[in-house]
Steps between C-alpha positions, in 0.01 A plus 500: 500500500535365146794723410830441686624846392207661680558274801853640514368857471253443783776357719733793428231764557396326822863514616534867397177580686625331819848654479358848444262461794786387724723784381237769555355364825598742772773669296609832642359785285840668501665191356212451256537853361880538522653577159853357508630739232693432186182456297384207716129503585364466851293198599189718468605598147564137404147409603347812345657402168358147531155638577510736201619227263276225632205736516540584133514134396238340726193635313655389172559150636140480621366621163720267294422194713129573461538547122697177456245312707205647307669409171568149636873532419629197688840337535698362791853565374784479534525833323805628318552873489658694215850653525371847597280356774785286634732803496254718692434225755876455537549873537245512780659203675718608795766243409488559124623771268352772724778433748749628242293745295252715694158549348387861462189583700226683310423837653143394581632217719769691687435508873370832628437404861686700761359341812295184478296310754640145530170347619298669225747402232511142632119481472505648148774259390312204645184601308710518182637150565149363551389653168804361315446156652134507399591586139761227482269238647220607264739462205556130570404300193502805273736552207752742649645563153168589331489873580765754398467762773654848486669632809302769682832678546627487141254373238788416265584208730260213441514159664267210562322456833733224620808713434345798679424282803863383510636853451285653777600227744870543416458877541345451843780268606759756384353786707426281802864387500608866483274585795628204702859607434423842649380341823817294513718815488 
């Protein structure tokens, strides 16, 4: 790939994909669906939230990559993101500000699942990872700063494609770490 930032994203998503597959392979449905209490989500709820969030962004990524390509908006980076974009990426990061200040979850993204099927959710999550990886690979060589994209969750929040890629990956890492911690209990 021409863009080292996207190389890093591909590597991280590939790792997330493998870790999620290992976590969900053969997991007991009782453990998968167990809600620990105290406002902590079950493993099923962690993955449901990732599917809802990723599912809302994936079509936007596909559309924006196609638009940038059609407009021949090219650049290889490195890209510098504005303070708001860096703050949101940091907030999504499991080791960043989110560790100290929890991010409110929009009602539309709150988990609603009571009893999930681990194998079905693993397959759905893997399909989401494939779609995200395809968008990131297709964005190689494009100007990741050229489009100012509103969030499908809150249109007041606008970031460039590169910042959205980084934020979604950090968000996935956050929830995967939460799910892994539940297995370790």
